[in-house]
N, C-alpha and C positions, 0 to 999 in steps of 0.2 A: 657566148651566144644565148639569146633569150629564146627558150624553147617551150614557153608556156602557152596555153590556149587563151589567156587573158593578157591585157595590156600591162606593160611595166609601169609602175608608179615611181616617178623620179624622186619623190619625197621620201622614199624608203631605200635603205641599203640592203643588198642581197648578196649572199655567198653560198656556195655548196659546202656541206659539212658531212662528216662520217662519224658514226658512233656504233657501239655494239650492244647486243642484248645478252642475257645470261646464258643463252645457248651458243654464244660465240659467233652469231651471225652479224656481219657488218651491214648496218643500215645507212642509207644515204638520204640526206634531207636538204632542203633549201631553208636557210636561216634568214629571216627578214628582221631588220633592226631599224628603229626610228633614226632619222638623221639628227634629231635634236639630242644633244648630249646630256646624260645624267649618269650618276655613279652606278645606280642599280635600277633595273627595270623589272616589273612583273613579267612573267613569261607564260607562253601558251604552246602546247604541242597539238598539232592538227593532223588528222588522217581520215581518208575515205574520199569518195564512196567505195563500196565493196567492188573490187575489180577496176578501180581507177588508179591513177598515179598522181604524184605530188605536183605535176605540171597542170593539173586540172582543178577541180573544186577546192581541194585542201590548200593549194597554193594561193588561190584567190582569197580564201578566208584568212590565211596567215598574213598576206600582204596588207589586207584591210585592217587587221588587228595591229600590225606594226605601225600603220598610219596613226593609230589611236594610242600609241605609247607603250606597246608591248614588244618584247622580243618574241618572235613567233616562228616556230619550227614546223614546216610541212614535210612529212617524210613518207618514203615508200616502205610499206611493210615487208617483212621477210619474204623471200622467194619471188618478189615482183619488182618491176621497174628497174631502177639502178641499184637496188639493195641486193645483198648477197643471199646465199642459201641455195642448195641443190637438193632435190630436183626442183626445177622452176615451176611457177604457177600453182604452188600448193598453198592452201589456206588451212589454218589451224586455230581453233578457239583458244587453245593454251598459248601457243607461240605468238599469236597476234595480239592477245591481251598483254603478254610480256613486252611486245614492241612498244606499247604506250608507256609501260613502266621504265623501259630502257630510255625512252625519250626524256622522261623526267630525270633519270640519272644524268643524262647529258646536260640538260638545262641547269641542273642543280650546281654543277661545277663551273659554269661560265662566270667569268669575273664580273660581267655587267648584269648578272641576273640575281634577283633577290630569291634565294632558294625557299623562302617561306611563302612565296606568292606565285606558285606555279599552278596553272589550270590546264585542262585538256578539252579539245573539241573533237567529237567523232561524228562523221557524216555517213548516213545510210547504214550499211552493215558495220561500219566502224563506230557508229553510235552505240551499238550493242557492246562492242569491244571496249569502248571508253567507259561505259557504265560498269562493265565487268571489272575493268582495271580499278575503278573507284571502290569496288567492293574490298579490294585487297591492299591498295596503296594509299595509306593515310597521308602521304605527302601531297596528294592532289587536293588542292583547296576548293576548286570549283570544277564541276564537270558539265559540259554543254553537249547535248545530243541534238542533231539536226536531221530531220526526216529519217528517224532511226528504223533499222531492221534488226530483229532478233534472228540471226542467221541459223542458230540451232533450232529454233522453233519452226521456221519455214522449211528447213531441210528435213526435219523429222515428220512434220505434220502437213506440209504443203500450205498454200495460201488459204487463209481463213480456216485453218485446221481441218482441211478437207480429206486428208489421208488418215485412214484408220490403221490398226495393227496389221491387218492383212495386206493392205497396200504398202505399208512400210517394210514388211518382210519381203515382198516382191522386189521392192527397190533395193534392199540390201543384197538379195540374190543377184540382181543385175550388176551391182557395183563390185561384188566379190568375183563374179565372172570376168569383169573388166580387169581386175587385178591380175588374173592369170594371163590374159591377153597382153597386158602391159609388160609383165615379166618375160613372156615369150618374145615379145617384139623389142625388148630392151629400150622402150620409149613409153611415154605416158600420153594416152589419148586425151585431147582437150574437149571440153564440153561445148565449146562455141560461145562467142560473145553475144552481143545484142543481135537479134535476127536481122539478116540482110540478104536479099531484098525484103522489104517490109510487106507482109501479107495484107491484102485489102481488108480482111476481117480481123485484123489485129486488135487486141484490147487497147483501150486508150492509154494505159500506163506503159504498154510496149511501144506505142507511138511516141510517148514522151521520152522514153529511153533512147529511141532511135534519133529523135530530134536533138538530143545532146551528144551521144557517143558517135553517131555515124555522119555527122555534118561538121562543117567548119566551126560551129559553135563550141564543140567539146572534143572532137576527134584528136587522139594522140597516138603516135605509132607504138608507144610502150604500154598503152592502156589495154588491159585484158578485155574489158567490155567492148572496146572499140574493135577488137581483133579476135583472137582464137579462144579466149576465155580460160577458165581455171581447168586444172586436171579434173577429169570426171570423178575420180575416186576421192577427191578432197571432201566430198559430201559425207563420207563415212564417219569421220570424227565429229562432225556437227550433228549427225543423227544420234550419236551415242553420248554426247557430253553437253547437256544444257548449260548455258551461261546464266548469270544473274541469280544463282541459287541463294546468294547472301546479300542481295541488293537492299533488303530491308534493314541491313546493318550499316549502310552508308551514313556516316554522320556529317560529312561535309556537304556543301551546297550542290544542288543539281538543278539545271534548267533544261527541260525537254521541249523542243520546238518541232511542230509538225504542221503540214498543210491541211486545211479543211477538206480538200478534195483528193488527198493522196490515198491511193489504194492501200498504203502501208500504215495508215494512221493508227490502226488498232494495236500495232506493236508498241507505240509510245503510250497509248492509253492504258494498256494492260500493265506495262512495266511501271508506269507512274503510280498505279494503285498500290504497288508493293513498297514504295518508298515511304519513309517516315520522317517527320520533323517539319518545322515551319520554314526551313530553308530550302524547300523543294517546290518547283513550279512547273506546270505544264502550260505551254503557250501554243494555241492553235491559230494559224495564220489564215484569215478569211480568204476564200477563193483560190488558195494556192494548191498546186499539185505536188507530187513527190519531187520532181526534178527542178521545180521552181527554186527550191532551196539549195540547189547545186551552184547556181550562178546568177540568178536574177537579183541584181542589186536593189531593185525597187521592192523586192519581197523579203529578202533575208533581213531580219531585224537586228542589224549590227548595233544600233543605239541601245537596244534592250540587252544584247549580249554584253556589251561593254559595261553598262550600268550594273548589271547583275554580278559580273565578275568583280568589279571594283568594290561593290558593297560587301562581298564575302571574303575578299582577300585582306581586308583591313586588319 
């Protein structure tokens, strides 16, 4: 049964796969393969956005890249979607970075994959995880981030770094009080997905999220953003552990893509400044907002993505 929010492309083969990360969590993915036969393909692992599942944006990216001659794996990260891990709906900067590395493990041993030509694509919050994985995993030849969020930065400092130390301490107090409630209740309170109903005075980026996650365009029953959201206390590890500490040491190629009108654009611009080498590029898409890069086929620069990957996996 086809359970994606995008249409199936009959020129691409699709199957469900399982693999595990080094924490022993079983991850579930959709593997998209070109119908054209060749002995070895370059491969791509795709994940994101933050709070989404593989049946949404990451699957769309994977299917499109398979059309272009790649074996492409869209996967659910630990604790979400069809992947394993308990307690459910937990996010972790460490474990979720590892999820990308585990996807590289899986792709590396596939008989039809050239293990020397593996790339990753991270969308939204998983753009930050992808870049973080590239800091440690030298097997990743090319990293693509699309409409990237640095979830550790926004968790600790708020949007546009608006939270100071005093505000952060108050947030930590609230989250630690929630830990006691969760322990007493033997369940974990959810933070809530995209706001519904949509307030009349909602910021434009909230309206953009609503237009994707809460309508037929992108709604999925397993998507956290479409439904109850992450565990509230997931934010604690993100407040305490900044990612991208060693991004200046990434030697392999990186392409960062962001919309000109995206509220999140500053995440990519800041992260890009820390990258070194002539094989790094920041591409700003004129007129695009944050969620345009989730599924707008007229906006997502797939030609550029393919060209960039093929250039640097040679």
